C-alpha positions as CSV (number, residue, x, y, z in Angstrom):
1,M,172.4,147.1,117.3
2,P,173.0,144.7,120.2
3,K,176.6,144.2,121.2
4,I,177.9,140.8,120.3
5,A,181.3,139.2,120.5
6,R,181.6,138.5,116.8
7,R,185.1,137.2,117.1
8,R,184.0,134.6,119.6
9,L,181.3,133.4,117.3
10,L,183.6,133.3,114.3
11,A,186.3,131.5,116.2
12,A,183.8,128.9,117.5
13,A,182.3,128.5,114.0
14,S,185.6,128.0,112.3
15,S,186.5,125.0,114.5
16,L,183.6,122.9,113.3
17,A,182.9,121.2,110.0
18,L,179.1,120.9,109.7
19,S,177.1,118.1,108.2
20,G,173.4,117.7,107.1
21,C,170.2,119.2,108.4
22,S,167.5,117.4,106.4
23,R,164.6,115.5,108.1
24,R,165.9,112.4,110.0
25,S,165.0,108.9,108.9
26,P,162.1,107.3,110.8
27,A,164.5,104.7,112.2
28,A,166.6,107.3,114.0
29,K,165.5,109.0,117.2
30,P,164.8,112.6,116.4
31,L,167.1,114.9,118.4
32,V,165.6,117.9,120.3
33,S,167.5,120.3,122.5
34,V,165.9,122.1,125.5
35,V,168.0,125.0,127.0
36,R,167.2,127.3,129.8
37,A,167.0,131.0,128.9
38,A,165.8,133.2,131.7
39,S,165.8,136.5,129.8
40,Y,166.5,138.2,126.4
41,D,170.1,139.1,126.9
42,Q,173.5,138.6,125.3
43,S,173.6,134.9,126.4
44,V,171.0,134.2,123.8
45,Y,173.6,134.6,121.0
46,E,175.9,132.0,122.4
47,T,173.0,129.7,123.1
48,V,171.8,129.8,119.5
49,L,175.2,129.3,118.1
50,R,175.7,126.3,120.4
51,L,172.4,124.8,119.3
52,L,173.3,125.0,115.6
53,R,176.7,123.4,116.3
54,E,175.2,120.8,118.5
55,H,172.8,119.7,115.7
56,R,175.5,119.9,113.1
57,V,173.4,122.1,110.8
58,A,174.8,122.4,107.3
59,L,175.1,126.2,106.7
60,R,178.4,126.8,104.8
61,G,177.7,128.3,101.5
62,K,173.9,128.0,101.9
63,R,171.1,130.5,101.3
64,V,169.2,130.7,104.7
65,L,165.8,132.1,105.2
66,V,165.0,133.0,108.9
67,K,161.3,132.8,109.4
68,P,160.1,134.5,112.7
69,N,156.5,134.7,113.9
70,L,155.2,138.2,113.2
71,V,151.5,138.5,113.6
72,E,150.2,141.6,115.4
73,F,151.6,144.1,117.8
74,D,150.5,144.9,121.4
75,P,153.1,146.4,123.7
76,A,151.6,144.5,126.6
77,A,151.6,141.1,124.9
78,P,154.3,138.7,123.8
79,I,152.8,138.0,120.4
80,N,155.8,138.0,118.1
81,T,159.2,136.2,118.1
82,H,161.5,138.4,120.1
83,P,163.8,140.3,117.7
84,L,166.9,139.4,119.8
85,V,166.4,135.7,119.1
86,V,166.0,136.4,115.4
87,H,169.1,138.5,115.3
88,A,171.0,135.8,117.2
89,V,170.0,133.2,114.6
90,M,171.2,135.5,111.8
91,E,174.5,136.1,113.5
92,A,175.1,132.4,114.2
93,C,174.2,131.4,110.6
94,T,176.6,134.0,109.2
95,A,179.3,132.9,111.7
96,L,178.9,129.3,110.6
97,G,179.5,130.1,106.9
98,A,176.1,130.8,105.4
99,A,176.4,132.6,102.0
100,E,173.2,134.6,102.5
101,V,170.9,135.1,105.5
102,R,167.6,136.8,105.1
103,I,164.6,137.4,107.4
104,A,161.2,136.8,105.7
105,E,157.6,136.8,106.9
106,G,154.1,137.1,105.6
107,P,151.8,138.2,108.4
108,G,148.2,137.0,108.2
109,H,146.6,140.0,109.9
110,R,148.6,143.1,109.2
111,R,149.1,144.4,105.6
112,G,151.8,146.8,106.7
113,T,154.5,144.3,107.5
114,L,157.3,146.8,107.9
115,D,155.2,148.9,110.3
116,L,154.5,145.7,112.3
117,A,158.2,144.8,112.4
118,E,159.1,148.3,113.5
119,A,156.6,148.3,116.3
120,A,157.9,144.9,117.4
121,G,161.4,146.2,117.7
122,Y,163.1,144.6,114.7
123,F,164.4,147.9,113.3
124,R,166.1,148.7,116.6
125,T,167.6,145.2,117.0
126,V,168.5,144.0,113.5
127,P,171.0,146.3,111.6
128,R,169.9,147.2,108.1
129,F,166.6,145.4,108.7
130,E,164.9,146.7,105.5
131,Q,167.9,145.4,103.4
132,V,167.8,141.9,104.8
133,F,164.0,141.5,105.0
134,T,161.5,140.1,102.5
135,D,157.8,140.6,102.8
136,L,156.5,137.2,101.7
137,N,153.0,138.6,101.3
138,L,154.3,140.6,98.3
139,D,157.0,138.3,97.0
140,E,156.8,136.8,93.5
141,P,154.7,133.6,93.8
142,A,155.1,130.3,92.0
143,L,152.5,127.5,91.8
144,V,153.5,124.4,93.7
145,R,151.6,121.1,93.5
146,I,150.9,119.2,96.7
147,K,151.7,115.5,96.5
148,R,149.1,113.4,98.3
149,P,147.6,116.4,100.2
150,L,145.8,115.9,103.5
151,S,143.9,119.2,103.1
152,K,141.4,120.1,100.4
153,L,144.1,121.9,98.5
154,D,146.0,120.2,95.6
155,S,148.3,123.2,95.0
156,L,149.5,126.5,96.6
157,Y,151.1,129.6,95.3
158,L,154.2,130.1,97.4
159,P,156.9,132.9,97.5
160,R,160.0,132.3,95.4
161,T,162.2,133.6,98.1
162,A,161.1,130.7,100.4
163,L,161.3,128.1,97.6
164,R,164.8,129.2,96.6
165,A,166.2,129.0,100.1
166,D,168.6,126.0,100.9
167,L,167.4,126.1,104.5
168,I,164.6,127.7,106.4
169,V,165.2,128.3,110.0
170,S,161.8,128.6,111.6
171,V,161.9,130.8,114.8
172,P,158.4,130.7,116.3
173,K,157.0,131.8,119.6
174,L,155.9,129.3,122.2
175,K,152.1,130.0,122.2
176,T,148.7,128.4,122.6
177,H,146.3,128.7,119.7
178,H,142.5,129.1,119.8
179,W,142.0,126.7,116.8
180,V,144.8,124.1,116.8
181,A,145.7,124.3,120.6
182,A,149.4,125.2,120.0
183,T,151.2,127.3,117.5
184,L,154.9,126.3,117.2
185,G,157.4,125.4,114.5
186,M,155.0,123.8,112.1
187,K,152.1,126.3,112.4
188,N,154.7,129.0,111.8
189,L,154.8,128.0,108.1
190,F,151.4,129.6,107.6
191,G,153.4,132.8,107.2
192,L,155.0,131.4,104.0
193,V,151.6,131.6,102.2
194,P,151.3,135.0,100.5
195,G,148.6,137.3,101.4
196,G,149.0,139.0,98.1
197,V,147.5,135.9,96.5
198,Y,145.2,134.6,99.2
199,G,144.3,137.8,101.1
200,W,144.1,138.5,104.8
201,P,143.8,136.5,107.0
202,K,144.5,133.7,104.5
203,N,141.2,132.0,105.2
204,V,141.9,129.5,102.4
205,L,144.1,127.6,104.9
206,H,141.2,127.4,107.4
207,W,138.6,126.4,104.9
208,A,140.8,123.7,103.6
209,G,141.4,122.3,107.1
210,P,144.0,124.1,109.4
211,E,145.6,121.0,110.8
212,E,145.8,119.3,107.4
213,C,147.3,122.5,105.9
214,I,149.9,122.5,108.7
215,V,151.1,119.0,107.6
216,D,150.9,119.8,103.9
217,L,153.2,122.9,104.4
218,D,155.5,120.9,106.6
219,R,156.0,118.4,103.8
220,L,156.5,121.1,101.1
221,F,159.4,122.6,103.1
222,P,161.4,119.6,104.4
223,H,164.8,121.4,104.7
224,R,164.2,123.2,107.9
225,F,165.6,123.7,111.4
226,T,163.4,125.0,114.2
227,I,164.4,127.3,117.1
228,V,161.5,128.1,119.4
229,D,161.5,131.3,121.4
230,G,160.1,130.1,124.8
231,V,161.8,132.7,127.0
232,V,158.4,134.3,127.4
233,G,155.5,132.6,125.6
234,M,151.7,133.2,125.4
235,E,149.0,131.2,127.2
236,G,145.2,131.2,127.1
237,N,143.6,132.7,124.1
238,G,146.6,132.7,121.8
239,P,148.0,133.4,119.3
240,I,147.2,137.1,119.8
241,Q,144.9,137.7,122.8
242,G,146.5,135.5,125.4
243,G,148.6,136.5,128.4
244,A,152.4,136.4,128.9
245,K,153.9,133.1,130.3
246,A,157.6,133.0,131.3
247,A,158.7,129.5,130.3
248,G,162.4,130.3,130.3
249,V,163.5,128.0,127.5
250,I,164.7,127.8,123.9
251,V,163.9,124.5,122.1
252,A,165.6,123.4,118.9
253,G,165.8,120.5,116.4
254,A,165.6,119.5,112.8
255,D,162.5,117.2,113.2
256,A,159.6,119.6,113.4
257,V,157.2,117.1,114.8
258,A,159.5,116.1,117.7
259,V,160.3,119.8,118.4
260,D,156.6,120.7,118.6
261,A,155.8,117.7,120.7
262,T,158.6,118.6,123.1
263,C,157.2,122.2,123.3
264,C,153.8,120.8,124.0
265,R,155.1,118.8,126.9
266,I,156.9,121.9,128.3
267,M,153.5,123.8,128.0
268,G,151.7,121.0,129.8
269,L,149.9,119.7,126.7
270,D,149.8,116.1,125.7
271,P,151.3,116.0,122.2
272,R,149.6,112.6,121.6
273,L,146.3,114.5,121.6
274,I,147.2,117.3,119.3
275,R,145.6,116.6,116.1
276,Y,148.1,118.1,113.6
277,L,150.9,116.2,115.3
278,R,149.0,113.0,115.0
279,L,148.5,113.6,111.3
280,A,152.2,114.4,110.8
281,E,153.7,111.7,113.0
282,T,156.0,109.0,111.9
283,A,158.0,106.7,114.2
284,N,156.3,108.0,117.3
285,Q,157.9,111.4,117.4
286,T,155.2,112.6,119.8
287,D,156.0,109.9,122.4
288,A,158.8,111.0,124.8
289,P,160.8,107.7,124.8
290,F,161.2,108.0,121.0
291,V,162.8,111.5,121.2
292,Q,166.4,111.9,122.1
293,Q,166.5,115.0,124.4
294,I,169.7,117.1,124.8
295,G,170.0,119.5,127.7
296,E,167.0,119.9,130.0
297,D,164.4,117.2,130.5
298,P,161.1,118.7,129.3
299,A,159.5,117.4,132.5
300,R,161.9,119.5,134.6
301,V,161.1,122.7,132.8
302,R,157.4,122.0,132.4
303,T,155.4,125.2,133.0
304,D,151.7,124.6,132.5
305,F,150.1,127.1,130.2
306,D,146.5,128.3,130.8
307,L,144.2,126.7,128.2
308,L,140.9,127.7,126.8
309,P,138.1,125.5,128.3
310,G,137.7,123.6,125.1
311,F,141.3,122.4,125.3
312,A,141.2,121.3,128.9
313,R,141.1,117.6,127.7
314,L,144.5,118.1,126.1
315,R,146.3,118.6,129.5
316,L,149.3,116.4,130.0
317,R,148.5,114.2,133.1
318,A,151.8,112.7,133.9
């Protein structure tokens, strides 16, 4: 278990009365924080707590589901959300008064979710991991109708654990993606779709239109906060076979479109050319002047990620 100054977290948490975390109105500038984080060390815990406080995330008395990105495991590749970041989110949510904090994921490739989590270091980092984890691939599903779908789907079976949560904290990895160019906070919701219903690798989402399904899922789960692990990301042929890219940042916000757009700028991608962001956009969240940035300017921490040749046209020019 990582050593963490719980008293400092609890003392900081008790001094703040938190307000809401639902999606901001189109008239307001979405708020996105960019913080430097050079390594996976104990400073990550205080960074995550500060981000939740900074955005006044409503946690007291809430059931929180922490959704990492667990896909595959290769000891030489940064495929999955680092477990230290996930544990930092859990500790911060608890310190800020959450009634229940669980980790949940439904990997699209591996059927043995616990084996994958163990290989990725979650058992070593998160105390009592098996007791606080739900495998969404095997969770009890419920049928949910999609209002005004963009994809070819009019409904989805979704896990009750995710549907019952008061708040989902999406904790993706900063990565490129061989189909949709970037996999960040919004694409991370694919892990909520249960493999026990749709099989592996959940091809129904690809047949129905991957970009459209990203937006449909985003609208089905509006009560979210996103914290992107960009300490070390993945470039090139992501989300599994790419190479490591040290970006040295953590990015956070309640508006998923604005968070993903900010991450794209950091990666050297033009968010205005990313199709799923254009489908989801309201009030110009992909345009830098319409996003209120806290902390680092994305241009100052920009670290161009290698792209597959087919995505070269998406490179941010300015």
